[in-house]
C-alpha positions in Angstrom: 61.1 -66.9 -28.9 63.8 -66.2 -31.5 63.1 -64.9 -35.0 65.9 -65.5 -37.4 65.8 -63.4 -40.6 67.6 -63.5 -43.9 67.0 -61.9 -47.2 67.6 -65.3 -48.8 64.7 -67.1 -47.1 61.6 -66.7 -45.0 61.8 -65.9 -41.3 62.5 -68.8 -39.0 60.9 -68.8 -35.5 62.3 -71.0 -32.8 61.5 -71.4 -29.1 64.2 -70.1 -26.8 65.6 -73.4 -25.6 66.2 -75.0 -29.0 67.4 -71.7 -30.5 69.9 -71.2 -27.7 71.2 -74.7 -28.0 71.8 -74.3 -31.7 73.5 -70.9 -31.2 75.7 -72.5 -28.6 76.7 -75.3 -31.0 77.7 -72.8 -33.7 79.6 -70.6 -31.2 77.3 -67.7 -30.9 76.2 -66.3 -27.6 72.5 -66.4 -27.1 71.0 -63.0 -26.6 68.4 -60.5 -27.8 70.3 -59.6 -31.0 72.9 -61.3 -33.1 74.3 -61.9 -36.6 75.8 -64.8 -38.5 78.0 -63.5 -41.3 78.3 -65.5 -44.6 81.9 -66.1 -43.9 81.0 -68.0 -40.7 78.2 -70.1 -42.2 80.1 -73.0 -43.6 81.7 -73.6 -40.2 78.3 -73.3 -38.5 76.8 -75.8 -40.8 79.7 -78.3 -40.2 79.4 -77.7 -36.4 75.6 -78.5 -36.5 76.1 -81.6 -38.6 78.8 -82.9 -36.2 76.5 -82.2 -33.2 73.6 -84.0 -35.0 75.9 -87.0 -35.7 77.0 -87.1 -32.1 73.4 -86.8 -30.8 72.3 -89.7 -33.1 75.2 -91.8 -32.0 74.3 -91.2 -28.4 70.7 -92.2 -29.1 71.8 -95.4 -30.8 70.6 -94.5 -34.3 68.9 -91.6 -35.9 65.8 -90.1 -37.3 65.6 -89.6 -41.0 65.6 -86.0 -42.3 62.2 -84.4 -41.9 60.6 -87.4 -40.2 58.1 -86.7 -37.4 58.8 -88.2 -34.0 56.7 -91.2 -33.0 54.2 -90.6 -30.3 55.9 -90.0 -27.0 59.4 -89.5 -28.5 61.4 -86.3 -28.0 62.2 -84.2 -31.0 65.8 -84.9 -32.1 68.5 -82.4 -32.7 68.4 -83.2 -36.4 64.8 -82.2 -36.5 65.4 -79.0 -34.6 68.5 -78.1 -36.6 67.3 -79.0 -40.1 65.4 -75.7 -40.8 68.2 -73.7 -39.4 70.8 -75.5 -41.6 68.6 -74.8 -44.6 68.4 -71.1 -43.7 72.2 -71.0 -43.4 72.7 -72.8 -46.7 70.4 -70.5 -48.6 71.9 -67.4 -46.9 75.5 -68.6 -47.7 74.5 -69.1 -51.3 73.0 -65.6 -51.5 76.0 -64.1 -49.5 73.6 -62.5 -47.0 73.7 -62.6 -43.2 71.3 -64.2 -40.8 70.2 -61.9 -38.0 67.9 -62.0 -35.0 66.4 -59.4 -32.7 66.9 -56.5 -35.2 
């Protein structure tokens, strides 16, 4: 379980698999501790959006933002990444890092 913290927003908890996938997309090594500096956040947001677009293209369409998956459908990357992107946007606006494991 990962707990992402920022002074700009409430804590964000993610299961290990989705958290490590998102960290990989933004170029951060998964691990017990880490930091995303404000200077890296715009690039991280763009990388996540590109990955979401690619995932949706591969699925042949896309889920709408915030929509719950239909019964029996897997949770999409957009749904997994959306709260993390919001955390990054708020943290970037407040010029404060996002950390985990500290």
